C-alpha positions in Angstrom: 152.1 82.2 107.2 154.6 81.0 109.3 156.7 83.2 111.8 159.7 82.9 109.1 157.4 84.4 106.4 157.0 88.0 106.2 154.2 89.7 104.4 154.9 93.3 102.9 154.4 96.0 105.1 151.3 97.5 104.3 150.0 99.2 107.0 146.6 101.5 107.1 146.2 103.7 110.0 148.6 106.2 108.9 150.3 107.5 105.8 153.5 105.8 105.6 156.8 107.0 105.1 159.6 105.7 102.8 159.2 102.1 102.0 161.4 100.7 98.9 161.5 102.5 96.1 162.1 100.5 92.7 164.1 103.2 91.4 166.8 102.4 94.3 166.7 99.1 94.6 169.6 98.4 92.9 171.7 100.4 95.2 169.7 99.6 98.8 171.4 97.8 101.4 169.0 94.9 100.6 171.1 93.9 97.5 174.6 95.2 98.3 175.6 91.4 99.4 179.3 91.7 99.5 181.7 89.2 98.8 183.9 89.5 101.2 187.6 90.6 100.2 190.3 88.2 99.2 191.8 88.5 102.4 188.9 87.3 104.4 187.8 84.7 101.9 190.8 83.3 100.8 193.8 83.3 103.4 196.9 80.7 103.3 195.8 78.7 105.7 192.1 78.2 104.3 190.5 74.6 104.6 188.3 73.4 101.7 185.2 76.1 102.6 186.7 78.1 105.5 190.0 79.4 107.2 191.3 77.0 110.0 190.8 80.3 112.3 187.0 79.7 112.0 187.2 76.4 113.7 187.9 77.8 117.2 185.0 77.9 119.6 185.9 81.6 120.3 183.3 82.5 117.2 180.6 83.0 119.8 182.5 85.3 122.0 180.1 88.4 122.8 181.3 91.6 120.3 180.4 95.1 120.8 178.6 96.3 118.2 179.6 99.2 116.0 177.3 102.4 116.3 177.0 102.3 112.4 174.6 100.4 110.6 176.6 97.4 109.0 175.5 98.8 105.3 177.3 102.0 106.5 180.6 100.2 107.2 183.2 101.0 104.8 183.5 98.1 102.3 183.5 97.3 98.9 179.8 96.7 97.6 179.2 94.8 94.4 176.0 96.2 92.7 173.7 93.6 91.0 174.5 93.0 87.4 172.5 95.0 84.9 171.4 91.9 82.7 170.2 90.1 86.2 168.3 93.2 86.9 166.8 93.4 83.8 166.1 89.7 82.9 164.3 89.7 86.5 161.9 92.6 85.5 161.3 91.3 82.3 160.3 87.5 83.9 157.6 89.3 85.9 156.2 91.8 83.6 155.8 88.8 81.1 154.4 86.9 83.9 151.8 89.4 84.5 150.8 89.5 80.5 150.5 86.2 80.3 148.2 85.4 83.2 145.7 88.5 81.9 146.0 86.9 78.7 145.1 83.4 80.2 142.3 84.8 82.2 140.6 86.9 79.4 140.5 84.1 77.2 139.7 81.6 79.9 136.7 83.4 81.1 135.2 82.8 77.6 136.1 79.6 76.5 136.5 78.0 80.0 134.3 79.3 82.3 133.7 76.6 84.8 137.4 77.1 85.9 136.6 80.2 86.8 133.6 79.7 88.9 135.2 80.9 92.0 136.0 84.8 91.1 132.6 85.4 89.2 129.5 86.4 91.0 127.5 83.4 91.9 123.9 83.9 92.6 123.9 87.3 93.8 127.3 86.6 96.1 130.3 88.6 95.9 133.2 86.1 95.1 135.4 85.9 98.4 138.5 87.1 96.5 138.5 88.8 93.1 140.3 87.2 90.2 142.9 90.1 90.2 143.8 89.3 93.9 144.0 85.7 93.1 146.4 86.2 90.1 149.4 85.7 91.8 148.4 82.8 93.5 146.6 81.4 90.6 149.5 81.7 88.2 152.9 81.9 89.9 152.5 80.1 92.9 150.7 77.2 91.1 153.6 76.9 89.4 155.9 76.1 92.1 153.3 74.7 94.1 155.4 71.4 94.6 158.1 73.3 96.2 156.0 74.3 99.2 154.1 72.4 101.9 156.0 69.0 101.4 154.9 66.9 104.3 157.3 65.3 106.2 157.7 61.7 108.2 159.9 62.2 110.6 161.3 64.7 113.2 162.4 67.7 111.4 166.1 67.3 112.5 169.3 67.6 110.7 167.8 65.3 108.4 164.2 64.4 107.9 162.0 62.2 106.0 160.0 63.6 103.2 156.4 61.9 101.9 156.9 61.4 98.4 154.2 62.7 96.2 153.7 63.3 92.6 151.2 65.5 90.3 149.7 64.5 87.0 147.8 68.3 87.1 150.8 70.9 86.9 150.0 70.9 90.7 146.5 71.1 91.2 146.5 67.9 93.1 148.8 65.6 94.5 149.0 62.0 95.3 151.3 60.2 97.4 153.5 57.3 96.5 153.9 55.7 99.9 157.9 56.1 99.9 159.8 58.4 102.1 162.9 60.2 100.9 165.5 61.1 103.5 167.0 64.8 103.0 169.8 66.8 104.1 167.2 69.2 106.2 168.5 72.9 105.6 164.8 74.3 106.0 163.7 73.9 109.4 164.2 76.5 112.4 165.9 74.1 114.6 168.7 75.9 115.3 170.5 74.0 118.3 169.3 70.7 117.3 166.4 70.4 120.1 163.7 69.2 117.2 164.0 65.2 118.8 162.3 62.3 119.7 164.2 60.6 122.0 167.0 62.3 124.5 167.1 64.0 127.8 164.3 66.6 126.0 161.9 63.8 125.2 162.3 62.0 128.6 161.4 65.4 130.5 158.6 65.4 128.3 157.1 62.5 128.8 157.7 62.5 133.0 155.5 65.5 132.4 152.5 64.4 130.8 152.7 61.7 133.3 152.4 63.8 136.4 150.3 66.9 134.6 148.7 65.2 132.1 148.4 67.0 128.4 146.7 70.2 129.1 144.7 72.3 131.5 141.5 73.2 128.9 141.1 76.7 130.3 143.0 80.2 129.5 145.6 81.0 132.5 143.5 83.6 133.7 140.9 81.0 135.0 142.4 78.0 135.7 145.1 77.2 133.7 147.9 78.8 135.6 149.7 75.7 136.3 152.8 75.3 138.8 154.5 74.2 135.4 153.7 77.2 133.8 154.6 79.5 136.9 158.4 77.6 137.1 158.8 78.4 133.3 157.9 82.0 133.0 160.5 82.4 136.4 162.9 80.5 134.3 162.3 82.3 131.1 163.1 85.8 133.6 165.9 84.3 134.6 167.4 83.4 131.2 166.5 86.7 129.5 168.0 88.6 132.8 164.7 90.7 133.3 162.2 91.1 136.2 159.5 89.0 135.0 158.1 86.9 132.0 154.5 85.9 130.3 154.3 83.0 128.2 151.8 82.6 125.4 151.0 79.4 123.4 151.0 80.9 120.2 154.0 82.3 118.5 152.3 84.7 116.2 149.6 85.7 118.9 152.7 86.6 121.2 152.8 89.7 118.8 149.7 90.0 117.5 147.6 89.9 120.7 150.1 91.4 123.0 150.9 95.0 120.9 146.9 95.8 121.5 147.6 96.1 125.2 150.5 98.4 125.1 149.3 101.1 122.9 146.4 102.3 121.7 144.4 105.3 120.2 146.7 108.7 120.3 150.1 106.6 120.7 152.5 106.2 117.6 154.6 103.0 116.5 157.4 103.7 114.2 158.3 100.3 112.9 160.9 99.0 110.7 159.7 98.3 107.3 160.9 95.1 106.7 159.1 93.7 110.3 157.2 90.2 110.5 153.9 90.2 109.9 152.3 89.5 113.5 154.2 93.1 114.1 151.9 94.8 111.2 148.8 92.7 112.4 149.2 93.4 116.2 150.3 97.2 115.3 146.6 97.5 113.2 145.1 95.6 116.0 146.1 98.4 118.4 144.3 101.6 116.8 147.9 103.5 117.4 149.3 105.6 114.4 151.7 103.6 112.5 154.8 104.9 110.5 157.3 102.8 109.1 161.2 103.5 108.4 163.7 101.9 105.9 165.1 99.1 107.0 168.0 99.1 109.6 168.8 102.8 109.2 168.9 104.4 112.6 169.4 107.8 110.1 165.4 107.6 108.9 164.2 106.4 112.1 165.8 109.6 113.4 164.2 111.8 110.8 160.7 110.0 111.8 161.1 110.7 115.3 162.2 114.4 115.2 158.8 115.0 112.9 156.5 113.2 114.8 157.6 114.5 118.4 157.8 117.9 116.7 154.3 117.8 115.0 152.7 115.6 117.2 149.2 114.1 116.8 147.6 114.6 113.3 145.1 117.4 113.1 145.2 118.1 117.2 149.0 118.5 117.4 148.6 117.1 120.9 151.8 115.0 122.4 151.7 111.4 121.9 150.5 109.3 124.8 153.3 107.2 123.9 156.1 105.9 121.3 157.5 102.5 120.3 159.6 101.7 118.4 159.6 98.2 117.2 162.5 95.8 115.6 163.5 92.6 115.4 166.6 91.2 116.9 167.3 89.1 113.7 165.6 89.5 110.4 164.2 86.2 109.3 164.6 86.9 105.5 167.6 88.8 105.3 170.0 87.0 108.0 170.5 90.7 109.5 171.0 92.0 113.3 169.1 95.1 114.4 171.7 98.1 115.4 171.5 97.5 119.1 173.6 100.1 120.5 172.3 102.8 118.3 168.5 102.3 119.1 169.6 101.9 122.8 171.2 105.7 122.5 168.3 106.8 120.8 166.0 105.6 123.0 167.7 107.4 125.9 167.8 110.3 123.6 164.2 110.6 122.6 162.7 108.5 125.5 160.4 106.1 123.2 159.5 102.2 124.1 162.1 100.1 122.3 160.1 96.8 121.3 162.4 93.7 120.3 161.3 90.7 118.6 163.5 87.8 119.2 161.8 85.0 117.2 165.1 84.3 115.6 167.6 85.3 117.9 166.9 84.3 121.2 168.7 80.9 121.5 170.6 81.2 118.3 173.2 84.3 119.1 175.0 85.4 121.8 177.8 83.5 123.7 175.4 82.2 126.3 172.5 81.6 123.7 170.9 84.9 125.4 169.9 86.4 121.9 171.0 89.7 120.6 171.6 91.4 123.9 174.2 88.7 124.7 175.4 89.2 121.0 175.9 92.8 121.5 176.8 92.6 125.3 173.7 94.9 125.8 171.8 94.9 129.6 168.4 93.5 128.6 166.7 96.4 131.2 167.6 98.8 128.9 165.1 97.2 126.1 161.5 98.1 127.5 159.8 94.6 126.2 161.7 91.4 124.6 159.8 89.3 123.0 160.8 86.1 121.3 159.4 82.4 120.4 160.2 78.7 121.3 159.6 77.5 118.4 163.0 78.2 116.7 165.8 77.1 119.3 164.1 75.5 121.6 162.1 72.9 119.5 158.6 73.7 120.9 155.9 76.1 120.6 154.7 79.4 121.9 156.4 82.6 122.8 156.9 85.0 125.5 157.3 88.7 126.6 159.9 89.7 129.2 160.6 93.0 131.0 159.4 94.8 133.9 157.3 93.4 136.7 155.0 95.9 136.2 155.0 95.5 132.4 154.1 91.9 132.8 151.5 92.5 135.9 149.8 94.5 133.0 150.0 92.0 130.6 148.4 89.2 132.5 145.4 90.6 133.3 145.3 93.0 129.6 146.7 91.3 127.3 144.3 88.7 124.7 146.5 86.0 124.7 146.4 85.5 128.6 142.7 86.3 129.0 141.2 84.6 125.9 143.7 81.9 124.4 144.4 78.8 126.0 147.2 78.3 128.3 150.5 76.8 126.8 150.1 72.4 127.0 152.4 70.2 129.2 154.3 68.5 126.6 155.2 72.0 125.3 156.3 73.5 128.8 158.3 70.5 129.8 160.0 70.6 126.3 160.8 74.6 126.9 162.2 74.1 130.2 164.2 71.1 129.6 165.7 72.7 126.6 166.1 76.3 128.5 167.8 74.3 131.3 170.7 72.8 129.2 171.4 76.1 127.6 171.9 77.4 131.2 173.8 74.6 132.3 171.2 73.8 134.9 170.7 70.1 134.0 173.5 68.3 136.0 173.4 65.7 133.7 174.1 67.2 131.1 175.9 70.3 131.8 178.0 71.0 129.4 175.6 69.8 126.2 173.9 73.2 125.9 177.0 75.0 125.5 178.6 72.7 122.9 175.3 73.3 120.7 175.4 76.7 120.9 179.3 76.6 119.9 178.4 74.1 116.9 175.5 76.7 115.7 178.0 79.4 115.8 180.8 77.3 114.2 178.4 75.9 111.3 176.7 79.2 110.5 180.0 81.0 109.6 181.3 78.2 108.0 178.2 77.6 105.7 178.2 81.4 104.5 181.6 81.4 104.1 181.9 78.6 101.6 178.6 80.3 99.6 180.7 83.3 99.3 183.8 81.8 98.2 181.9 80.0 95.7 180.8 83.0 94.2 177.4 83.4 95.3 175.6 86.5 96.6 174.5 86.1 100.0 172.7 88.3 102.5 172.9 88.2 106.0 175.6 89.4 109.0 178.5 87.1 110.2 177.3 84.4 112.9 173.5 84.4 111.5 171.8 81.0 111.3 170.0 82.3 108.3 171.5 82.4 105.1 170.2 83.7 102.4 171.1 83.3 98.8 169.8 85.8 95.9 168.2 84.4 93.0 166.5 87.0 91.6 164.6 85.6 88.3 161.3 83.9 89.2 162.2 80.5 87.5 165.0 79.8 89.2 163.2 79.8 92.4 161.7 76.4 91.3 164.5 75.4 89.7 166.7 75.7 92.3 164.4 73.9 94.6 163.9 71.0 92.5 167.4 70.5 91.9 168.2 70.4 95.6 165.5 67.8 96.0 166.9 65.7 93.3 170.3 65.6 95.7 168.3 64.9 98.7 168.4 68.5 100.1 165.5 70.3 101.2 165.7 74.0 101.3 163.2 77.1 101.4 162.6 79.3 98.4 161.2 82.7 99.4 159.6 85.1 96.7 157.0 88.0 97.1 155.4 89.0 98.7 157.6 87.8 101.7 160.4 90.0 99.6 160.9 92.5 97.4 159.3 91.5 93.8 162.8 91.4 92.7 164.8 89.5 95.5 163.7 85.8 95.4 166.0 83.8 97.1 166.3 80.6 98.7 166.7 80.9 102.8 169.6 78.3 104.1 168.6 77.5 108.1 171.7 76.3 109.7 171.4 74.1 112.8 174.1 72.5 115.7 172.6 69.1 114.7 174.6 69.4 111.0 177.9 67.9 110.9 180.8 69.4 108.6 180.2 66.3 106.5 176.7 67.6 105.9 177.7 71.5 105.4 180.3 70.3 102.9 178.0 68.0 100.9 175.7 71.0 100.9 178.3 73.3 99.4 179.4 70.9 96.8 175.7 70.6 95.7 175.0 74.1 95.8 178.0 75.0 93.6 176.8 73.0 91.0 173.0 74.1 90.9 174.7 77.6 91.1 176.7 76.6 87.7 173.7 75.0 86.0 171.8 78.0 87.0 174.3 80.7 86.6 174.2 82.3 90.2 177.5 83.1 90.9 177.6 86.6 90.5 180.9 87.2 91.9 183.2 84.3 90.8 184.8 86.2 88.0 185.7 88.5 91.5 186.7 85.7 93.4 188.8 84.3 90.5 190.4 87.4 90.3 191.5 87.7 94.0 192.7 84.2 94.3 195.2 84.5 91.4 196.4 87.6 93.2 197.1 85.6 96.2 199.2 83.1 94.4 
């Protein structure tokens, strides 16, 4: 499961408070996606999909965040149409019933097809038939929409290796053809996924000088000069005292958190945090409690209750309390309420862990992430985590913070002690792209800022275009992730296949990465996309939306247009 895919928040160490209630989904923040008011969508100066005023580079200016949550702001909120909600539930119910029906008779009349879920020679099946029902009966029907192999660099456009199936997605055969498509699926936010250019040249030079890899963990013989220099650059880029680099993004969370908290500590986690944060929390042995997504009032309730009651059974004070959030949530396109979190940190004296996997390099006037976006001093956050797999076109991740924290992680983190040090080509890609963003590359001093400005402009332009067309989308303004809600399970593969017919690559997401009725397509915007690319995508998505009846706010937009006229 990739970084962008989030498993359901199923924690096991302690009783979990307040995940989503099915009866309240329709009124929760997840579905209260607002078509902006007519004044923000349909001005007299509008060009095809956005206001002329949007095109200024000032889109990336640092903003001061309000202390209230985005979903607590006073604005018009349109609920999901009742018919859409009802048909979505009915579709999933029908899928489950038919799946059980097929399994019941399949085991009787086609037993060979169910060998893998039966007891064989005294061995229990690795996965039970009930646990694998979702993948066998739902995922299998849309398997052609996932794991599509590519044959080129995943830039603004990408070549897909064409494949066909003759047995309903059980197997695929390659045709030997390539299909060039507009890439709205990759996390190539700043367009550094390139096979040629200044970064690629630096990577080649580094390999000739340092080889490919150190073939050792950093605590043994893997601590190279290039690694030390890159870590110092990351710390300077983040505005912290020190930083440590990990060779795998997922492991940056899952293998670092156990060295920060342990038994007798408390982790309070946002319910929509990524699966790597969930895995790290479980491995730590700490007690885990969950607060509602981006709801600081619920977080404060959890903090008050936990501090007053102490540890379970003994009621002793907690050794440490750590609140874990993401800077930019990859399935919602929403920012964390950073100002309020820091205010609560200073009040309740907990440690704040912010996962910036998607926000670093993609947000802020200088690309420094969520702190830059909200004009917050990064030293006010205890642990800053991020990855290089998105904005930097590389791999791996980092932890940034105080020198005492990083020195502790160098000798206690599983990722530093047991995993291999980051390879030379990846380090070179990270350092060269980061230098370009920071303006330290003399030959390309302006290119990094130009990419940041272009990404901010593209993100707002595309999201505004979708809203104007009447789609129900999630996310905060300026997010490079733009989720468009599909709801019905049958519309997910239909949307993906129609996009592919029109030479557009997209990612559709469903349960368990999202709530069961909140299936969506997630558009990932890049600085490498041109205005023509985005206009073409909006035009084609509009046609698909009409075909699949996805324009839930079309009537509202039409009414606003008439009022303006």
